[in-house]
C-alpha positions as CSV (number, residue, x, y, z in Angstrom):
1,M,0.0,0.0,0.0
2,E,1.1,3.5,-0.7
3,L,1.9,5.8,2.2
4,F,-0.1,9.0,2.9
5,Y,0.5,11.8,5.3
6,S,-2.0,13.3,7.8
7,N,-1.3,16.4,9.9
8,R,-4.5,15.8,11.8
9,V,-4.6,12.7,13.9
10,E,-6.9,12.4,16.9
11,D,-7.9,9.3,18.8
12,H,-8.9,6.7,16.2
13,L,-9.3,9.1,13.2
14,A,-7.0,10.8,10.8
15,I,-7.9,13.5,8.2
16,I,-6.4,13.4,4.7
17,N,-6.5,16.9,3.2
18,N,-4.9,19.4,0.9
19,E,-2.5,17.8,-1.6
20,E,-2.7,14.5,0.1
21,Y,-6.5,14.4,-0.5
22,H,-6.1,15.2,-4.2
23,H,-3.5,12.5,-4.7
24,C,-5.4,9.9,-2.7
25,M,-8.9,10.5,-4.0
26,K,-8.4,12.1,-7.4
27,V,-5.2,10.7,-8.7
28,M,-5.1,7.3,-7.1
29,R,-9.0,7.1,-7.2
30,H,-9.4,5.6,-3.8
31,N,-13.0,5.3,-2.4
32,I,-14.7,4.9,0.9
33,G,-13.8,1.5,2.3
34,D,-10.3,1.4,0.8
35,E,-7.5,0.7,3.2
36,L,-4.4,3.0,3.4
37,L,-1.1,3.3,5.2
38,V,-0.9,6.7,6.9
39,T,1.8,8.4,8.9
40,D,1.5,11.5,11.2
41,G,5.1,12.5,10.4
42,Q,5.9,12.1,14.1
43,G,7.0,8.5,14.1
44,K,3.7,6.6,13.8
45,L,2.5,4.4,11.0
46,F,-1.2,3.5,10.9
47,H,-3.2,0.9,9.0
48,T,-6.4,2.8,8.2
49,K,-9.7,2.6,6.2
50,I,-11.4,5.5,4.4
51,I,-14.8,6.2,6.1
52,S,-15.9,9.5,4.6
53,D,-15.2,11.9,1.7
54,D,-16.7,15.4,1.6
55,K,-14.9,16.3,-1.7
56,T,-12.3,18.4,0.1
57,E,-10.9,16.0,2.7
58,S,-11.4,12.4,3.8
59,A,-11.6,10.9,7.2
60,V,-9.9,7.5,7.8
61,E,-10.4,5.2,10.7
62,I,-7.2,4.0,12.4
63,L,-7.5,0.2,12.4
64,K,-4.1,-0.5,13.9
65,T,-0.9,1.3,14.8
66,L,1.7,-0.7,12.9
67,K,4.8,1.1,14.0
68,E,5.9,3.8,16.5
69,E,9.4,5.0,16.1
70,I,11.3,7.3,18.5
71,E,12.7,10.5,17.0
72,P,15.9,9.7,15.1
73,S,19.2,10.4,17.0
74,P,21.3,12.3,16.6
75,S,19.2,15.4,15.7
76,I,20.7,17.1,12.7
77,H,19.7,20.8,12.1
78,I,21.1,22.2,8.8
79,A,21.0,26.0,8.3
80,I,21.7,26.5,4.6
81,A,21.7,29.3,2.1
82,P,19.2,28.7,-0.7
83,T,20.8,28.3,-4.1
84,K,20.1,30.6,-7.0
85,N,18.7,27.7,-9.0
86,N,15.6,26.8,-7.1
87,D,15.6,23.2,-8.6
88,R,18.9,22.5,-6.9
89,F,17.6,23.7,-3.5
90,E,14.5,21.6,-3.9
91,W,16.7,18.6,-4.8
92,F,18.7,19.2,-1.6
93,L,15.5,19.2,0.5
94,E,14.3,16.0,-1.1
95,K,17.6,14.1,-0.6
96,A,18.2,15.5,2.9
97,T,14.8,14.2,3.9
98,E,15.5,10.8,2.4
99,I,18.8,10.4,4.3
100,G,17.5,11.7,7.6
101,V,17.8,15.4,8.3
102,S,15.8,16.6,11.4
103,E,15.4,20.3,10.8
104,I,16.2,22.8,8.1
105,T,16.5,26.6,8.3
106,P,17.1,28.6,5.0
107,I,19.5,31.4,5.8
108,I,20.3,34.7,4.1
109,C,24.1,35.4,4.0
110,T,26.2,38.3,2.6
111,R,26.8,36.4,-0.6
112,S,23.4,34.8,-0.9
113,E,21.9,34.5,-4.3
114,R,18.3,34.0,-3.1
115,N,16.7,35.8,-0.2
116,Q,13.2,34.2,-0.3
117,V,11.7,30.8,-0.6
118,K,8.3,29.4,-1.3
119,Q,7.6,27.8,2.1
120,Q,4.4,26.0,1.2
121,R,6.0,24.4,-1.9
122,L,9.1,23.3,0.0
123,N,6.9,21.7,2.7
124,K,5.2,19.7,0.0
125,I,8.6,18.5,-1.2
126,L,9.5,17.3,2.3
127,I,6.2,15.4,2.6
128,S,6.7,13.8,-0.7
129,A,10.3,12.7,0.0
130,M,9.3,11.4,3.5
131,K,6.6,9.2,1.9
132,Q,8.7,8.0,-1.0
133,S,11.5,6.9,1.4
134,M,9.0,5.4,3.8
135,R,10.3,7.5,6.7
136,L,7.9,8.3,9.5
137,W,9.5,11.6,10.8
138,L,8.8,14.8,8.8
139,P,11.7,17.2,9.0
140,K,10.9,20.7,10.4
141,L,11.3,23.5,7.9
142,N,11.7,26.9,9.5
143,E,11.1,30.3,7.9
144,I,14.0,31.9,6.1
145,E,16.2,33.9,8.5
146,K,19.1,36.3,8.4
147,F,22.4,34.6,9.2
148,E,23.2,36.8,12.2
149,N,19.7,36.3,13.7
150,F,20.0,32.5,13.3
151,L,23.3,32.6,15.3
152,K,21.5,34.0,18.3
153,V,19.0,31.1,18.5
154,N,20.2,28.6,21.2
155,S,18.8,25.3,22.2
156,P,19.8,23.2,25.3
157,L,19.3,20.1,23.1
158,I,22.1,21.0,20.7
159,N,25.5,19.5,21.8
160,S,27.7,20.9,19.0
161,K,27.6,23.7,16.4
162,F,29.7,23.7,13.2
163,I,30.3,26.1,10.3
164,C,31.5,24.4,7.1
165,H,33.6,26.7,4.9
166,C,36.7,26.8,2.6
167,Q,38.3,30.0,3.9
168,S,41.2,28.1,5.5
169,Q,43.3,25.1,4.5
170,N,44.0,23.9,8.0
171,L,40.5,23.2,9.2
172,P,39.6,19.9,11.1
173,A,37.2,17.6,9.3
174,L,33.7,17.5,10.5
175,K,33.9,13.7,10.8
176,N,36.8,14.1,13.3
177,R,35.1,16.8,15.4
178,H,31.6,15.3,15.8
179,R,31.2,12.9,18.7
180,E,28.9,9.9,18.5
181,R,25.2,10.7,19.2
182,E,25.8,14.4,19.6
183,N,22.9,16.6,18.4
184,V,24.3,19.1,15.9
185,R,23.6,22.4,14.2
186,I,25.5,22.9,11.0
187,L,25.9,26.0,8.8
188,I,26.3,25.7,5.0
189,G,27.0,28.8,3.1
190,P,26.1,30.1,-0.5
191,E,28.2,29.3,-3.6
192,G,30.6,32.2,-2.8
193,D,31.1,30.8,0.7
194,F,30.7,32.7,4.0
195,T,32.6,35.9,4.4
196,L,35.4,36.1,7.0
197,E,33.2,38.4,9.0
198,E,30.4,35.8,9.1
199,I,32.9,33.1,10.1
200,N,34.3,35.2,12.9
201,L,30.7,36.0,14.1
202,A,29.8,32.3,14.0
203,E,32.9,31.3,15.9
204,S,32.2,34.0,18.6
205,N,28.7,32.4,19.0
206,G,30.1,28.9,19.7
207,F,30.4,27.4,16.2
208,I,33.4,25.4,15.3
209,S,35.0,25.8,11.8
210,V,35.3,22.5,9.9
211,N,35.8,21.2,6.4
212,L,33.9,18.5,4.4
213,G,36.9,17.2,2.6
214,D,39.4,18.3,-0.1
215,S,36.9,19.1,-2.8
216,R,35.0,22.4,-3.3
217,L,31.4,21.4,-3.1
218,R,28.2,23.0,-4.4
219,T,26.0,24.3,-1.6
220,E,23.4,21.5,-2.0
221,T,26.1,18.8,-2.2
222,A,27.9,20.2,0.9
223,G,24.6,20.0,2.9
224,L,24.1,16.4,2.0
225,V,27.7,15.5,2.8
226,A,27.4,17.1,6.2
227,I,24.2,15.2,7.0
228,H,25.7,11.9,5.8
229,T,28.9,12.5,7.8
230,I,26.9,12.8,11.0
231,Q,24.7,9.8,10.1
232,L,27.8,7.6,9.7
233,N,29.1,8.7,13.1
234,R,25.9,8.1,15.1
């Protein structure tokens, strides 16, 4: 059975709405009585049955909770500058979801090539990628934020903070600085990299400068390498 997402789950009912409703009832042509797999994006997988359809949303009865996963550890929060080519940023979001990012914050840097994103569209991409990869946790997508403002946001749940850049040839590798099971926050800059002023500001706010290897990577590639590096070290 195909996996569907519901952001409204209460007791023994879940609501399929918005794009999920269209895909379920109009594209896949499901009807009342059909059984579906549904996730709440918070670690639960349900076996359900469609019990109503009012032409804008459907209610499904939860027949059984098939799986209940704890939140993936470590938590990986990527703050990344959106690419000029929107397709490349959307590709990053898709692949980051597939390999297990926890949270994403688009950031505006001095050399940023894009200072706005389509939040609703990007959330749809995250949902689609979560379903395609059969993951049960939907990454959190934050509103786009200025670099300096993001640095001021602290969380007691974050163990380590890293800024990845190419402004120095003597940086330690991320894989050598991250300790097993540490929750992390990682900064990934635009194609022109962070400025020295931004790097200094990040370091003064507790971020550790690291590299992702010997190659100069595109922004979206760097983001995926950072996530995968943490995943391998969990």
